[in-house]
C-alpha positions as CSV (number, residue, x, y, z in Angstrom):
1,M,-8.6,4.5,3.7
2,E,-8.7,2.9,0.3
3,E,-8.4,-0.9,0.4
4,V,-5.3,-2.1,-1.5
5,P,-4.9,-5.7,-2.6
6,L,-2.1,-7.6,-0.9
7,V,-1.0,-8.9,-4.2
8,D,-0.3,-6.7,-7.3
9,P,-3.0,-7.8,-9.8
10,A,-0.7,-6.9,-12.6
11,R,1.6,-9.6,-11.5
12,T,-0.8,-12.3,-10.3
13,G,-3.7,-11.7,-12.6
14,G,-1.8,-10.2,-15.5
15,E,-1.9,-13.3,-17.7
16,P,-4.3,-12.8,-20.6
17,T,-7.8,-14.2,-20.5
18,K,-8.4,-13.5,-24.2
19,K,-6.1,-11.7,-26.7
20,G,-4.0,-10.0,-24.1
21,R,-6.8,-8.6,-22.0
22,P,-6.0,-8.9,-18.3
23,P,-8.8,-9.7,-15.8
24,S,-8.9,-6.1,-14.4
25,D,-9.7,-4.8,-17.9
26,L,-12.1,-7.7,-18.5
27,F,-14.1,-6.9,-15.3
28,Q,-14.4,-3.2,-16.4
29,H,-15.7,-4.3,-19.8
30,L,-18.1,-7.0,-18.5
31,S,-19.4,-5.0,-15.5
32,A,-20.3,-2.2,-18.0
33,G,-19.6,0.6,-15.5
34,G,-20.8,-1.5,-12.5
35,N,-18.8,-2.7,-9.7
36,E,-15.8,-5.0,-10.7
37,L,-15.9,-6.5,-7.2
38,D,-19.5,-7.7,-7.6
39,F,-18.7,-9.3,-11.0
40,A,-15.6,-11.0,-9.6
41,E,-17.6,-12.4,-6.7
42,S,-20.2,-13.8,-9.0
43,I,-17.5,-15.6,-10.9
44,L,-16.1,-17.1,-7.8
45,K,-19.6,-18.2,-6.5
46,T,-20.2,-19.8,-9.9
47,L,-16.9,-21.6,-10.2
48,Y,-16.6,-22.4,-6.5
49,P,-20.1,-23.1,-5.2
50,D,-20.7,-23.9,-1.6
51,T,-20.8,-27.6,-0.9
52,P,-22.3,-29.1,2.3
53,P,-19.7,-31.1,4.2
54,Q,-19.8,-34.9,3.7
55,P,-19.7,-37.2,6.7
56,V,-16.4,-39.0,6.9
57,P,-16.5,-42.7,7.8
58,T,-14.9,-43.5,11.2
59,H,-13.6,-46.9,10.1
60,T,-9.9,-46.8,9.4
61,H,-7.2,-49.3,8.7
62,P,-4.6,-49.5,11.4
63,A,-2.6,-46.3,11.2
64,S,1.1,-46.4,10.5
65,P,3.5,-44.8,13.0
66,A,3.9,-41.0,12.8
67,D,6.2,-40.0,9.9
68,R,9.7,-38.9,10.6
69,S,10.8,-35.3,10.8
70,I,11.3,-33.3,7.6
71,S,15.0,-33.2,6.8
72,H,17.2,-30.3,5.6
73,R,17.9,-32.4,2.5
74,E,14.2,-32.6,1.6
75,I,13.6,-28.9,1.9
76,K,16.8,-28.0,0.1
77,S,16.0,-30.3,-2.8
78,I,12.5,-28.7,-3.3
79,V,13.6,-25.1,-2.8
80,K,16.4,-25.6,-5.3
81,G,14.0,-26.9,-7.9
82,L,11.6,-23.9,-7.7
83,N,10.8,-22.3,-11.0
84,K,12.1,-18.7,-10.8
85,S,9.7,-17.5,-13.5
86,K,6.5,-18.5,-11.6
87,A,4.2,-15.8,-10.4
88,P,3.8,-15.5,-6.6
89,G,0.7,-16.2,-4.7
90,F,-1.2,-14.3,-2.1
91,D,1.9,-13.9,0.1
92,G,3.7,-12.0,-2.7
93,I,6.9,-14.0,-2.2
94,D,8.8,-14.8,-5.4
95,N,10.5,-18.1,-5.7
96,I,13.9,-16.5,-6.2
97,I,13.5,-14.5,-3.0
98,L,12.5,-17.6,-1.1
99,Q,15.6,-19.4,-2.4
100,Q,17.8,-16.6,-1.2
101,I,16.1,-16.6,2.2
102,H,16.6,-20.3,2.6
103,K,20.2,-20.0,1.5
104,A,20.9,-17.4,4.2
105,S,18.9,-19.1,7.0
106,P,18.0,-22.7,6.3
107,E,16.7,-23.2,9.8
108,L,13.7,-21.0,9.2
109,L,11.8,-23.4,6.9
110,F,13.2,-26.4,8.8
111,V,11.7,-25.3,12.1
112,L,8.5,-24.0,10.5
113,F,7.7,-27.1,8.5
114,N,8.5,-29.5,11.2
115,K,6.3,-27.7,13.6
116,C,3.5,-28.0,11.1
117,L,4.2,-31.7,10.8
118,E,4.2,-32.1,14.6
119,L,0.9,-30.2,15.0
120,G,-0.7,-31.7,11.9
121,L,-1.4,-28.2,10.8
122,F,-1.5,-26.4,7.4
123,P,-1.5,-22.7,8.2
124,T,-4.5,-20.8,6.9
125,G,-2.4,-18.2,5.1
126,F,-0.8,-20.9,3.0
127,K,-4.3,-22.0,1.6
128,I,-5.4,-18.8,-0.1
129,G,-5.4,-19.2,-3.9
130,V,-5.3,-16.1,-6.2
131,I,-7.4,-17.0,-9.2
132,V,-6.2,-16.3,-12.7
133,L,-8.9,-16.7,-15.4
134,F,-8.3,-18.1,-18.8
135,Y,-11.1,-17.5,-21.3
136,K,-12.4,-20.5,-23.3
137,E,-12.4,-19.5,-26.9
138,G,-15.9,-19.3,-28.5
139,K,-17.8,-19.0,-25.2
140,Q,-20.0,-16.1,-23.9
141,Q,-17.7,-13.5,-22.3
142,D,-20.3,-12.5,-19.7
143,D,-20.8,-16.1,-18.5
144,P,-18.6,-17.0,-15.5
145,K,-18.5,-20.6,-16.8
146,S,-16.6,-19.4,-19.8
147,Y,-13.4,-19.1,-17.8
148,R,-11.0,-21.7,-16.6
149,P,-9.5,-20.8,-13.2
150,I,-5.9,-21.4,-12.2
151,S,-4.9,-20.9,-8.6
152,L,-1.7,-19.1,-7.8
153,L,-0.8,-20.5,-4.4
154,P,1.6,-19.1,-1.8
155,T,5.1,-20.4,-2.3
156,L,5.5,-21.4,1.3
157,G,2.3,-23.4,1.1
158,K,3.4,-25.1,-2.1
159,L,6.7,-26.2,-0.5
160,L,5.0,-27.8,2.5
161,E,2.3,-29.3,0.2
162,K,5.0,-30.8,-2.0
163,I,6.8,-32.4,0.9
164,I,3.7,-34.1,2.3
165,T,2.5,-35.1,-1.2
166,Q,5.9,-36.8,-1.8
167,R,5.5,-38.6,1.5
168,L,2.0,-39.7,0.8
169,N,3.0,-41.1,-2.6
170,F,5.9,-42.9,-1.1
171,F,3.7,-44.5,1.6
172,L,1.1,-45.6,-1.0
173,K,3.7,-47.1,-3.3
174,S,5.6,-48.8,-0.5
175,T,2.4,-50.4,0.8
176,S,1.2,-51.4,-2.7
177,Q,-1.9,-49.2,-2.6
178,Q,-1.5,-47.6,-6.0
179,N,-3.7,-49.3,-8.7
180,P,-1.6,-50.5,-11.7
181,R,-4.4,-49.5,-14.0
182,Q,-3.9,-45.8,-13.2
183,F,-1.3,-44.5,-15.6
184,G,-1.5,-40.8,-14.8
185,F,0.4,-38.8,-12.2
186,K,2.7,-41.7,-11.3
187,E,6.4,-42.1,-11.6
188,G,7.4,-44.5,-14.3
189,T,4.2,-44.4,-16.3
190,S,3.2,-42.4,-19.3
191,I,0.6,-41.9,-22.0
192,D,2.5,-44.5,-24.1
193,N,2.0,-47.0,-21.4
194,A,-1.7,-46.3,-21.2
195,L,-2.2,-46.5,-25.0
196,T,-0.2,-49.8,-25.2
197,S,-2.3,-51.3,-22.4
198,L,-5.5,-50.3,-24.2
199,V,-4.4,-51.7,-27.6
200,D,-3.0,-54.9,-26.0
201,K,-6.3,-55.5,-24.2
202,I,-8.3,-55.0,-27.4
203,Y,-6.0,-57.5,-29.3
204,D,-6.3,-60.0,-26.5
205,Y,-10.1,-60.0,-26.8
206,K,-9.9,-60.2,-30.6
207,R,-7.7,-63.2,-30.4
208,Q,-10.4,-64.9,-28.5
209,K,-12.8,-64.1,-31.4
210,L,-14.9,-61.7,-29.3
211,H,-16.6,-58.5,-30.3
212,V,-15.2,-55.5,-28.5
213,A,-16.7,-52.2,-27.3
214,V,-14.3,-49.5,-26.1
215,V,-16.2,-46.9,-23.9
216,S,-14.6,-43.6,-23.1
217,V,-16.1,-42.0,-20.0
218,D,-16.1,-38.2,-19.6
219,I,-16.3,-36.8,-16.1
220,K,-17.6,-33.2,-15.8
221,G,-14.9,-31.1,-14.1
222,A,-13.4,-34.0,-12.3
223,F,-10.7,-32.2,-10.3
224,D,-13.0,-29.2,-9.7
225,N,-15.8,-31.2,-8.2
226,L,-14.1,-33.9,-6.1
227,H,-15.6,-33.8,-2.6
228,Y,-13.3,-33.3,0.3
229,G,-15.3,-36.0,2.2
230,S,-14.1,-38.5,-0.4
231,I,-10.5,-37.5,0.1
232,L,-10.7,-37.6,3.9
233,A,-12.4,-41.0,3.8
234,K,-9.6,-42.4,1.6
235,L,-6.9,-40.8,3.8
236,N,-8.5,-42.6,6.8
237,E,-8.9,-45.9,5.0
238,C,-5.3,-46.1,3.6
239,G,-3.7,-46.0,7.0
240,C,-1.1,-43.3,6.2
241,P,0.9,-41.8,9.1
242,P,-1.3,-39.8,11.4
243,N,0.8,-36.6,11.1
244,I,0.7,-36.7,7.3
245,R,-3.0,-37.3,7.4
246,G,-3.5,-34.5,9.8
247,I,-1.8,-32.0,7.6
248,F,-3.9,-33.0,4.6
249,E,-7.1,-32.7,6.7
250,S,-6.0,-29.2,7.8
251,L,-5.1,-28.4,4.2
252,L,-8.7,-29.1,3.1
253,E,-10.2,-26.9,5.9
254,D,-11.1,-23.3,5.4
255,R,-9.6,-23.0,1.9
256,K,-10.2,-19.7,0.2
257,V,-10.0,-18.3,-3.3
258,V,-9.6,-14.6,-4.2
259,I,-9.6,-12.3,-7.2
260,P,-8.0,-8.8,-6.7
261,T,-10.0,-6.1,-8.5
262,N,-9.8,-2.3,-8.6
263,N,-12.8,-2.2,-6.1
264,G,-11.2,-4.6,-3.6
265,I,-10.6,-8.3,-3.2
266,A,-13.4,-10.8,-4.1
267,Q,-13.2,-13.9,-2.0
268,Q,-15.1,-17.2,-1.7
269,P,-14.6,-20.4,0.4
270,Q,-13.4,-23.4,-1.6
271,S,-15.3,-26.4,-0.2
272,R,-14.5,-28.9,-2.9
273,G,-12.1,-29.7,-5.7
274,C,-8.4,-29.8,-6.1
275,P,-7.1,-26.4,-7.2
276,Q,-5.4,-26.4,-10.6
277,G,-1.9,-25.5,-9.7
278,S,-1.7,-27.3,-6.4
279,C,1.0,-29.9,-5.8
280,S,-1.3,-32.4,-4.0
281,G,-4.2,-32.3,-6.4
282,P,-3.0,-35.2,-8.7
283,A,-2.1,-37.4,-5.8
284,L,-5.4,-36.8,-4.0
285,W,-7.3,-37.4,-7.2
286,N,-5.6,-40.8,-7.7
287,L,-6.2,-41.7,-4.1
288,V,-10.0,-41.5,-4.7
289,A,-10.0,-42.6,-8.4
290,D,-8.2,-45.9,-7.6
291,D,-11.5,-47.1,-6.0
292,A,-13.1,-46.8,-9.5
293,L,-10.5,-49.1,-10.9
294,A,-10.7,-51.7,-8.1
295,G,-13.9,-53.4,-9.3
296,P,-14.9,-56.1,-9.2
297,F,-16.0,-55.8,-12.8
298,P,-17.9,-58.4,-15.0
299,E,-15.9,-61.1,-16.7
300,N,-14.3,-59.9,-20.0
301,T,-14.4,-56.3,-19.1
302,N,-11.4,-54.1,-18.2
303,I,-11.0,-50.5,-17.0
304,Q,-8.0,-48.2,-16.9
305,A,-7.4,-44.5,-16.5
306,F,-4.9,-41.8,-17.2
307,A,-5.7,-39.2,-14.5
308,D,-9.4,-38.5,-15.0
309,D,-9.6,-40.1,-18.5
310,F,-11.3,-43.5,-18.0
311,V,-11.8,-46.1,-20.6
312,I,-13.7,-49.4,-20.3
313,V,-13.2,-52.3,-22.7
314,A,-15.9,-54.9,-22.9
315,A,-15.9,-58.1,-24.9
316,A,-18.5,-60.8,-25.8
317,K,-19.5,-63.3,-28.5
318,S,-22.8,-61.6,-29.4
319,E,-24.2,-58.1,-29.8
320,R,-26.7,-58.5,-26.9
321,A,-24.1,-59.9,-24.5
322,L,-21.7,-57.1,-25.4
323,G,-24.3,-54.5,-24.6
324,R,-25.0,-56.2,-21.2
325,K,-21.3,-56.5,-20.3
326,A,-20.5,-52.8,-21.1
327,T,-23.6,-51.6,-19.4
328,A,-22.9,-53.6,-16.3
329,A,-19.3,-52.2,-16.2
330,L,-20.7,-48.7,-16.5
331,E,-23.2,-49.4,-13.7
332,K,-20.3,-50.4,-11.5
333,F,-18.4,-47.2,-12.4
334,K,-21.6,-45.1,-11.8
335,E,-21.7,-46.5,-8.2
336,W,-18.3,-44.9,-7.6
337,S,-19.0,-41.6,-9.3
338,D,-22.3,-41.2,-7.5
339,R,-20.7,-42.0,-4.2
340,N,-18.1,-39.3,-4.8
341,G,-20.4,-36.6,-6.1
342,L,-19.0,-36.7,-9.6
343,E,-21.2,-36.2,-12.7
344,I,-20.7,-37.8,-16.0
345,S,-21.3,-36.0,-19.3
346,V,-23.3,-38.6,-21.3
347,E,-23.1,-36.3,-24.3
348,K,-19.3,-36.7,-24.4
349,T,-19.3,-40.3,-23.3
350,N,-19.2,-42.7,-26.3
351,Y,-18.1,-46.1,-27.5
352,L,-16.1,-47.6,-30.4
353,L,-17.2,-50.9,-31.8
354,V,-14.3,-53.2,-32.8
355,G,-15.7,-56.1,-34.7
356,N,-18.1,-57.0,-37.5
357,L,-21.4,-56.3,-35.9
358,R,-23.5,-54.3,-38.2
359,R,-25.5,-52.1,-35.8
360,G,-23.5,-52.3,-32.5
361,P,-24.9,-53.0,-29.1
362,S,-27.1,-50.9,-26.9
363,I,-25.0,-49.5,-24.1
364,F,-26.6,-47.4,-21.3
365,W,-25.5,-45.0,-18.6
366,G,-28.5,-45.2,-16.3
367,D,-31.5,-44.8,-18.6
368,R,-29.5,-42.9,-21.3
369,R,-28.0,-44.6,-24.3
370,V,-24.3,-44.1,-24.9
371,K,-23.5,-43.0,-28.5
372,K,-21.5,-45.1,-30.9
373,T,-18.6,-43.4,-32.7
374,Q,-16.6,-44.4,-35.7
375,V,-13.4,-42.9,-34.3
376,L,-12.5,-42.7,-30.6
377,K,-10.1,-40.0,-29.3
378,Y,-8.2,-41.2,-26.3
379,L,-5.3,-39.2,-24.8
380,G,-4.9,-37.2,-28.0
381,V,-4.7,-40.3,-30.2
382,Y,-7.5,-41.4,-32.6
383,V,-8.5,-45.0,-32.4
384,D,-10.7,-46.7,-35.0
385,K,-11.9,-50.2,-35.6
């Protein structure tokens, strides 16, 4: 019997990768008469490599009491806000269908989600991501790294994920565990706030008659490479309610990504990273990234972030002292990135000198020199001296 994908590739993978060519046609083209399934599997293995599990520290802060049951109002609010035009995930359930199901029988989701909360369980079927590939213009078409993956996740899973993410964010905010120097993925903050903070800090140092270096740090595939062990460690450390922590731990176990092809379904375990398209990805990233902002950093240095866009401002009275300050701040940041398995692109990391120094300081990431630039692009805005 011929294997039939559980999801119609025309619906889930029909978005164009390049100039209207859907993934199924792309696989035929790239496999050059070979097996589309093999090519899809090679893409998944490249984009989602196997990662050995990290040990999770056993030390925890005192846990909060178990979180309250999920209310009808919570579920109704999220179901009502579902985007009707979104493509379904592996379950094939459209948002509009789910809205009608909930309208006819609101007890279904109420009982299901509260049982998941009680057991600390995120069902396996809710964790399968159907991958849609977007071609990066100008890249080699036969290179798997030339495609940016987006996960189409099951609607039921996204609903449950959104509920527990909202509760995690509420807990972190109510216990003052969100770093104020993180401006991304937080209610009440914006790009404007991040840019204003950066400019204010530069002017503050300049009023003290200090030379200033602004270092923009580029993390390679930050969301894609974040280790689950880092997330689990922070969930343990923050002391969030045990049933909420349990669901997140379950969510990160046995994740799987798939690509439907004409030859069958390619699949690969996802053992690291926050799927682009997931509700919890931004919150879990911030949970880990806040450690990078905590310091302590050297005197007259400041760090801030908008999601994974980090910028360090260092100030000193001399060129040599400025280089030492900025390098010391980067060393502190490197401790965090190494600890969490994240790699920095030194080629894309650079600094802007604000001041009258002729050459500019020597700033290093490890044993590699950070390049000086005349104009720094930060959050889509060009900053010069």
